[in-house]
N, C-alpha and C positions, 0 to 999 in steps of 0.2 A: 771880718771875718763872723760875726753872729749871721751878717744878708744873707753871705752865701750859703748856713747851715739852710737857713728856716728857707731858704729854695733851694733846696737839694729837700728839705721833711716833707716840701709840695709839692713837688715831684715823685718825689717817694710814694704819695699819697694821690697823688695824680695817677697815679701805674700804677699801686693795691685797686684802685677804682674803676681800673679802665677792663683791670685782667679778670676784676670782682663779675660785672655786666656784662662781659662778652660771655665768660663762665656759662651765666646765667644763661644768657638769653640763646647759646648755643644750645646745650642741655635742654632749650624746652620743646623746638621739632622733630630732639634725638629719636629723645625720649617716643615722643608719638609717633615715627616712622615707625620704633619696633617694637612702638604693640601693633597696629596697621599690620608691621610683616607677621607678628607671631596670628595675629587670628587670619592672617591670610591661608598659614600652615597647620590651624585647627582645622582636622578633621570634622570635627562638627558642625565648624563654622560654611569654609568652604572644599572646596574639591576642586584639585591642584595639580595638571600633573609632574610628572617626574621632572619635565627639563624645569619646570614655573617653580617646581620643589624645587628644585635646582640652585635658581638663578636666587631664589627667597633666598635661601641658606643666607649666598654666602653676602648677600644686604646684609641680614640681624649679622653675619661676624663683622663686618664693615661701622653697623654702627657700631657695635660694644668697642671696637675700637677710640669710631669716635667716642662716649659716651666717656671712655678710659685717660680719655687729654684731660 
């Protein structure tokens, strides 16, 4: 029984470490994408037509959704 509990604890620890690492690895590029989109939407930094602005706003919503996940 002790071996079984130890194996379960190891598996839970590995699962937890994987989720933590995967979460961190996803957040970093998503944050960079969000930053670049915000720069593109900033009228002081870039000139974007309305169609492109609409696409960028949709991309902002998608990155925020990913960040929340």
